[in-house]
C-alpha positions as CSV (number, residue, x, y, z in Angstrom):
1,M,136.2,-93.1,-14.0
2,K,137.0,-96.6,-12.8
3,K,139.6,-98.8,-14.5
4,P,140.2,-102.5,-14.2
5,I,143.4,-103.7,-12.5
6,S,144.9,-107.1,-11.7
7,A,146.5,-108.2,-8.4
8,T,148.0,-111.3,-6.9
9,I,146.5,-111.8,-3.4
10,D,147.4,-114.3,-0.7
11,E,145.1,-117.2,-0.4
12,E,144.3,-116.4,3.2
13,L,143.0,-112.9,2.1
14,I,141.0,-114.5,-0.7
15,N,139.3,-116.7,1.8
16,W,138.5,-113.7,4.0
17,I,137.1,-111.8,0.9
18,K,134.8,-114.8,0.1
19,K,133.6,-114.8,3.7
20,E,132.9,-111.1,3.7
21,L,131.1,-111.3,0.4
22,Q,128.4,-113.5,2.0
23,N,127.1,-110.2,3.4
24,R,125.6,-108.8,0.2
25,E,124.1,-105.8,2.1
26,R,127.6,-104.6,2.8
27,Y,129.5,-105.4,-0.4
28,R,128.2,-105.8,-3.9
29,N,131.2,-107.7,-5.2
30,K,135.0,-108.2,-4.8
31,S,135.8,-105.0,-6.5
32,H,133.5,-103.1,-4.2
33,L,135.1,-104.7,-1.1
34,I,138.6,-104.0,-2.3
35,E,137.8,-100.4,-3.2
36,I,136.4,-99.8,0.3
37,A,139.4,-101.4,1.9
38,L,141.9,-99.3,-0.1
39,D,139.9,-96.1,0.6
40,T,139.9,-96.9,4.3
41,L,143.6,-97.4,4.3
42,R,144.2,-94.2,2.3
43,K,142.1,-92.2,4.8
44,K,144.0,-93.8,7.7
45,E,147.3,-93.0,6.2
46,A,146.3,-89.4,5.5
47,K,145.6,-88.8,9.2
48,K,149.2,-89.6,10.1
């Protein structure tokens, strides 16, 4: 089950997100990109 959240994000990261979202084959929307980024970080941290 997915739940909405709110976050304050640095403008530089927002610009990066906008650039990445131009590739619609990779990310459906901002939420999808952020979810993938957090999941990647979680897996990386679990390997430590």
